[in-house]
C-alpha positions in Angstrom: 203.9 -42.6 -12.1 204.3 -40.2 -15.0 200.7 -39.9 -17.3 201.3 -40.1 -20.5 201.1 -37.1 -21.7 204.0 -36.6 -19.3 205.8 -39.0 -20.5 205.5 -37.7 -23.6 207.0 -34.6 -22.4 210.1 -36.3 -21.1 210.8 -38.0 -24.4 210.5 -35.4 -26.8 211.4 -32.1 -24.5 212.1 -28.9 -26.6 209.9 -30.6 -29.9 207.1 -27.8 -30.0 207.3 -27.1 -26.3 207.1 -23.9 -26.0 205.8 -20.1 -26.7 207.9 -16.9 -26.2 206.8 -14.5 -23.6 208.5 -12.2 -24.5 208.4 -8.0 -23.4 208.5 -6.0 -26.5 209.4 -2.9 -24.2 211.9 -4.3 -21.6 215.5 -4.2 -22.1 216.1 -6.1 -19.2 219.7 -8.5 -20.0 220.5 -10.9 -22.3 219.8 -14.6 -21.4 220.9 -15.8 -24.2 222.2 -15.2 -28.3 221.3 -17.3 -30.8 222.6 -16.0 -34.3 220.9 -13.2 -34.7 218.3 -13.8 -32.5 218.2 -12.4 -28.7 216.4 -13.9 -26.0 215.9 -11.3 -23.0 215.6 -12.1 -19.1 212.4 -11.1 -19.1 211.5 -13.6 -22.3 212.8 -16.4 -19.4 210.8 -15.2 -16.3 207.4 -15.0 -18.2 207.6 -18.3 -19.6 208.8 -19.6 -15.9 205.9 -17.7 -14.5 203.5 -18.8 -16.9 204.5 -22.6 -16.8 204.8 -22.4 -12.7 201.3 -21.3 -12.6 200.1 -24.4 -15.1 202.6 -26.6 -12.7 201.4 -25.4 -9.5 204.3 -24.6 -8.2 204.8 -22.1 -5.1 207.7 -19.9 -5.8 207.9 -20.3 -1.9 208.9 -23.9 -1.4 209.4 -25.2 -5.2 212.6 -23.3 -5.1 214.4 -26.1 -6.6 211.7 -27.4 -9.4 211.8 -23.7 -10.2 215.6 -23.9 -10.8 215.1 -26.9 -12.9 212.3 -24.9 -14.7 214.1 -22.5 -15.4 217.0 -24.1 -17.4 214.3 -26.2 -19.6 213.0 -23.0 -20.0 216.0 -21.2 -22.0 217.0 -24.6 -23.4 213.8 -25.2 -24.9 214.1 -21.2 -25.7 217.8 -21.7 -27.6 216.3 -24.7 -29.3 213.1 -22.8 -30.9 215.7 -19.8 -31.5 218.0 -22.3 -33.7 215.2 -23.9 -35.4 214.1 -20.4 -36.6 217.3 -19.2 -37.4 217.8 -22.0 -40.3 213.8 -21.6 -41.2 214.6 -18.0 -41.7 217.3 -19.0 -43.7 215.1 -22.0 -46.0 212.4 -18.7 -46.5 209.8 -21.1 -44.3 206.9 -18.6 -44.1 202.9 -19.1 -42.3 199.9 -16.9 -43.0 198.6 -14.0 -40.8 195.4 -15.8 -40.5 197.1 -18.6 -38.3 198.9 -16.7 -36.2 195.7 -14.9 -35.4 194.5 -18.0 -34.7 197.1 -19.3 -32.9 197.4 -16.6 -30.2 193.2 -16.8 -29.6 194.0 -20.3 -28.8 196.7 -19.5 -26.6 194.9 -17.1 -25.3 192.0 -19.0 -24.3 194.2 -21.7 -22.7 196.2 -19.6 -20.9 193.4 -17.7 -19.6 192.2 -21.5 -18.3 195.2 -22.3 -16.4 195.3 -18.6 -14.5 191.6 -19.5 -13.8 190.4 -16.1 -15.0 191.1 -13.0 -17.7 191.9 -11.1 -14.6 194.3 -13.3 -12.8 195.7 -13.6 -16.1 196.4 -10.0 -16.0 197.3 -9.8 -12.8 199.7 -12.5 -13.0 201.5 -11.1 -16.2 201.2 -7.6 -15.3 199.5 -6.6 -18.7 196.0 -6.8 -20.5 194.3 -9.1 -22.4 194.7 -6.7 -25.7 198.3 -6.0 -24.9 199.2 -9.5 -25.1 197.7 -10.0 -28.1 199.8 -7.6 -29.3 203.5 -8.4 -27.4 202.7 -12.6 -28.3 201.9 -11.9 -32.0 204.7 -11.9 -33.2 206.5 -14.4 -31.0 203.7 -16.6 -32.6 204.7 -16.3 -35.9 207.8 -17.4 -35.0 206.9 -20.5 -33.2 204.5 -21.6 -36.3 207.7 -21.0 -38.4 210.0 -23.1 -36.3 206.9 -25.7 -36.0 206.6 -25.8 -40.0 210.3 -26.5 -40.3 210.1 -29.2 -37.7 207.3 -30.8 -40.0 209.6 -30.7 -43.4 212.2 -31.8 -40.4 210.6 -35.2 -39.2 207.3 -35.3 -41.0 209.0 -38.7 -42.9 209.6 -40.6 -39.5 207.1 -43.1 -39.1 206.9 -46.0 -36.7 206.1 -49.8 -36.9 204.2 -52.2 -34.9 207.3 -54.0 -33.9 208.5 -50.6 -32.7 205.2 -49.9 -31.1 205.5 -52.9 -29.1 209.0 -52.8 -28.4 208.4 -49.1 -27.1 205.5 -50.4 -24.4 207.7 -53.4 -23.5 210.4 -50.8 -22.1 208.4 -48.6 -20.3 205.0 -49.9 -19.5 206.1 -49.5 -16.1 206.4 -46.0 -16.4 203.2 -44.5 -18.4 200.7 -44.5 -15.3 197.5 -44.3 -16.1 195.6 -42.5 -18.8 192.4 -40.6 -18.2 188.9 -41.2 -20.2 189.4 -39.5 -23.3 186.6 -38.0 -25.8 187.2 -37.9 -30.1 184.7 -35.1 -30.5 184.2 -32.0 -32.9 183.1 -28.4 -33.2 181.6 -25.5 -35.3 183.0 -21.9 -33.9 180.9 -19.4 -34.3 183.0 -15.9 -33.2 181.3 -13.1 -31.3 181.8 -10.4 -33.6 180.9 -6.4 -33.2 177.5 -5.8 -35.6 177.7 -3.1 -38.3 176.1 -0.9 -35.8 178.6 -0.9 -33.5 181.6 -0.8 -36.3 180.3 2.2 -37.4 180.3 3.7 -34.4 183.9 3.0 -34.1 184.5 4.5 -37.4 182.8 7.7 -37.1 184.2 8.1 -33.9 188.1 7.7 -34.5 187.0 9.8 -37.8 185.8 12.5 -35.8 189.5 12.5 -34.0 191.5 12.7 -36.6 189.0 15.5 -38.0 190.3 17.2 -34.8 193.8 16.6 -35.2 194.0 17.9 -38.6 192.4 21.0 -37.1 194.9 21.6 -34.7 194.2 19.4 -31.2 196.6 17.6 -30.1 196.9 14.2 -30.7 198.6 12.8 -27.5 195.9 14.7 -25.4 193.5 12.5 -27.6 194.8 10.1 -27.4 195.1 9.1 -23.5 191.5 10.4 -23.2 189.6 8.6 -25.9 192.2 5.6 -27.3 191.4 2.0 -26.0 194.7 0.5 -25.6 195.8 1.0 -22.2 199.3 -0.1 -22.8 199.6 3.5 -24.8 196.9 5.6 -24.0 198.3 7.3 -21.1 201.5 7.4 -23.1 200.0 9.7 -25.8 199.5 6.5 -28.0 203.5 6.1 -28.3 204.3 2.8 -28.9 208.3 3.9 -28.9 210.7 2.7 -31.1 210.1 -0.7 -32.8 211.8 -3.4 -35.6 209.6 -4.9 -38.2 207.8 -7.8 -37.3 206.5 -6.3 -33.8 203.1 -5.1 -35.4 200.6 -6.8 -36.8 200.8 -6.8 -40.7 198.1 -4.3 -40.9 199.0 -1.8 -38.8 203.0 -2.3 -39.5 202.1 -1.4 -43.8 200.9 1.9 -42.8 203.3 2.6 -39.8 205.9 2.0 -42.2 204.8 4.2 -45.3 203.8 7.2 -43.5 205.9 9.8 -43.9 206.9 11.8 -40.5 204.3 13.9 -39.3 201.4 12.4 -41.2 198.2 11.0 -39.9 197.1 8.4 -41.5 193.6 7.0 -42.3 191.8 4.6 -40.5 193.3 1.5 -40.4 191.6 -2.0 -39.5 193.2 -5.0 -37.9 191.7 -7.8 -35.5 192.0 -5.2 -32.4 189.9 -2.3 -34.3 190.4 0.7 -35.3 193.7 3.0 -35.2 194.7 6.5 -36.5 198.6 6.3 -36.8 201.2 8.8 -36.4 205.0 8.2 -37.6 206.6 9.7 -34.9 210.4 9.8 -36.1 212.2 7.2 -38.2 215.6 5.7 -37.3 216.9 3.2 -39.9 214.9 0.4 -39.7 212.8 1.2 -37.3 210.1 3.5 -36.1 208.7 5.3 -33.9 204.8 5.6 -33.6 201.6 6.6 -31.7 198.3 5.6 -32.3 194.6 5.7 -31.2 192.7 2.6 -31.2 188.7 2.4 -30.6 187.5 -0.8 -30.7 184.2 -2.0 -31.6 181.8 -3.7 -28.8 179.8 -6.6 -28.7 176.3 -5.7 -28.2 174.0 -8.0 -26.1 172.4 -7.6 -29.4 175.2 -8.8 -31.6 175.1 -11.7 -29.0 171.3 -12.8 -29.4 172.1 -12.5 -33.3 175.3 -14.6 -33.2 173.5 -17.0 -30.8 170.2 -17.1 -33.1 172.2 -18.2 -35.8 174.1 -20.8 -33.8 171.0 -22.3 -33.3 169.4 -22.3 -36.7 173.0 -24.6 -37.9 172.3 -26.7 -35.3 169.2 -27.3 -35.7 170.2 -28.4 -39.3 172.8 -30.9 -38.5 171.1 -34.6 -38.8 174.5 -36.6 -39.4 178.3 -36.1 -39.4 178.6 -35.5 -43.0 175.9 -32.6 -42.1 178.2 -31.4 -39.4 181.4 -31.5 -41.4 179.7 -29.5 -44.3 178.7 -27.1 -42.2 181.9 -26.7 -39.8 183.6 -26.1 -43.7 180.9 -23.4 -44.1 180.4 -21.2 -40.9 183.0 -22.1 -38.5 185.4 -19.1 -37.5 188.7 -22.0 -36.1 190.7 -21.4 -39.5 193.2 -24.5 -37.7 189.9 -27.0 -37.5 187.5 -25.9 -40.8 188.8 -28.0 -43.3 189.3 -31.0 -41.2 185.6 -31.3 -39.9 186.0 -29.2 -37.1 188.2 -32.0 -35.0 189.6 -31.7 -31.7 191.2 -35.4 -31.7 190.7 -36.8 -28.3 190.7 -34.9 -25.6 189.9 -34.7 -21.6 187.6 -33.0 -20.8 188.6 -32.6 -17.2 191.7 -30.7 -18.5 190.0 -28.8 -22.0 191.6 -25.2 -22.4 187.8 -24.2 -22.2 186.4 -24.9 -19.1 182.6 -24.7 -21.0 184.0 -27.3 -23.8 185.0 -30.1 -21.9 181.8 -29.8 -19.3 179.7 -29.9 -22.4 181.4 -33.1 -23.5 180.8 -35.0 -20.5 177.2 -34.6 -20.9 177.1 -34.9 -24.2 175.6 -38.5 -26.3 177.1 -40.1 -29.1 176.2 -38.0 -32.5 174.0 -35.7 -30.9 175.5 -31.8 -31.2 175.2 -29.7 -28.6 173.3 -26.9 -28.3 175.4 -23.2 -28.8 177.9 -23.7 -25.8 178.8 -19.6 -25.1 182.7 -18.8 -24.3 183.8 -15.8 -24.3 185.3 -15.8 -27.4 181.7 -16.8 -28.9 179.4 -19.7 -29.7 180.8 -23.4 -30.0 178.6 -26.7 -31.3 180.0 -29.9 -30.1 179.8 -33.5 -31.6 180.5 -36.4 -29.6 182.1 -39.1 -31.6 183.6 -41.5 -29.2 184.7 -42.2 -25.9 187.7 -44.2 -24.7 187.8 -45.4 -21.1 190.8 -44.4 -19.4 193.2 -46.8 -17.0 196.7 -48.5 -17.3 197.1 -48.3 -21.1 197.4 -52.0 -22.9 198.5 -52.5 -26.4 194.7 -53.3 -27.3 193.0 -50.2 -25.4 195.7 -46.9 -26.0 197.8 -48.5 -29.1 197.1 -44.8 -31.3 198.0 -43.5 -27.6 201.3 -45.9 -27.5 202.0 -45.1 -31.3 202.0 -41.2 -30.2 204.2 -41.7 -28.1 206.7 -44.3 -29.5 206.7 -41.9 -32.7 207.7 -38.7 -30.0 210.7 -40.9 -28.8 212.1 -41.5 -32.4 211.1 -37.8 -33.6 213.4 -37.3 -30.1 216.3 -39.0 -31.3 216.4 -37.2 -34.7 215.9 -33.9 -33.0 218.9 -34.6 -31.0 221.0 -35.5 -33.9 219.6 -31.9 -35.7 220.6 -29.8 -32.6 224.0 -31.0 -32.6 224.8 -30.2 -36.0 223.1 -27.0 -36.2 224.9 -25.8 -33.3 227.7 -26.1 -34.9 226.8 -24.0 -37.4 225.3 -21.0 -35.6 226.4 -19.1 -32.6 224.7 -20.2 -29.5 225.9 -18.3 -26.2 224.0 -19.3 -23.3 224.6 -16.4 -20.2 222.1 -18.3 -17.6 222.8 -21.7 -17.3 227.2 -22.2 -16.9 228.2 -25.7 -17.6 
């Protein structure tokens, strides 16, 4: 018996399904070509790996399931690249801040699924800092694809009669649903204070002066850079194309002449100095030194105190929504009152939030909840009991499933039409 969430995925496989896990510096073979986009075997392997962790598959025993998973993952990536190909023609864009927020949310989810940040790094063989940089362009592609899908399917609705028919046809396979909580949050991100930022800037400025004075860039990068992926290579990142780096870094990298050292460049990762080594067509080979300001205990204490003051000023739901708009660092929810929607606390990606929701009273804001990324103030609006879904108790969930199925049919038709106009070659799955 499938749960509702599982059924939804089954009915609408491929619609907003995957995050691309590409390796920027590993060219190990082509899995598929979709128009101007290439999917590497490493793209497929890493996403299979992460999904297997999520589903708790054991490669020693679940061989058949993993083979099926590989086919599903590759087809999902092909579908997404196909959507992206068409979206680019339509000039669909997303803002950098949206990409930043989405990457952070996915990292939090991935850490939760892996069990810890250290375990995630062990599974993928990369530091979280590297994963942020590596996933950024892929997340941008996913958001563009999702935005285009919204244009394609945003006008689709279901009538009450359609929901009733869906329930009658699928009620025996829906299984049970968990107890759900409708909640909102106000997020205050951990960030280094001015003193820590000043220390980082001063250190990097001194390194720049030493390089200008004749010291070796590569040696100083090995000694001081806090980008572990490049520090051991003297800060060198290798040849990359436009769209690989975060925008602030990329603007400087493509504006510099070879051999010139940039002034300090600030990104979400910290402060950089950059040197362009070589330009080859539309690709550049650069090296950099990264110094990331640290969040001190004093910074954490100050932010916690601020979060506590915000919490104490909440008297009504209207207060909460207003304070979210003014203070929350969660860009994706601050304009909608911090709404998280209906969630299952037992499987919520951030465990601290899930645990807190289980203990909250309706309408009473939580004390600041400490997570690795900052502090959350939670507000529980409503609780919905689980069990076997019925039209009376779980109308909204059933309506969502019926809508997903209807969108799925249109998506399938769109894929067939798009595939006829875009070159697609799949090298791993032979029909």
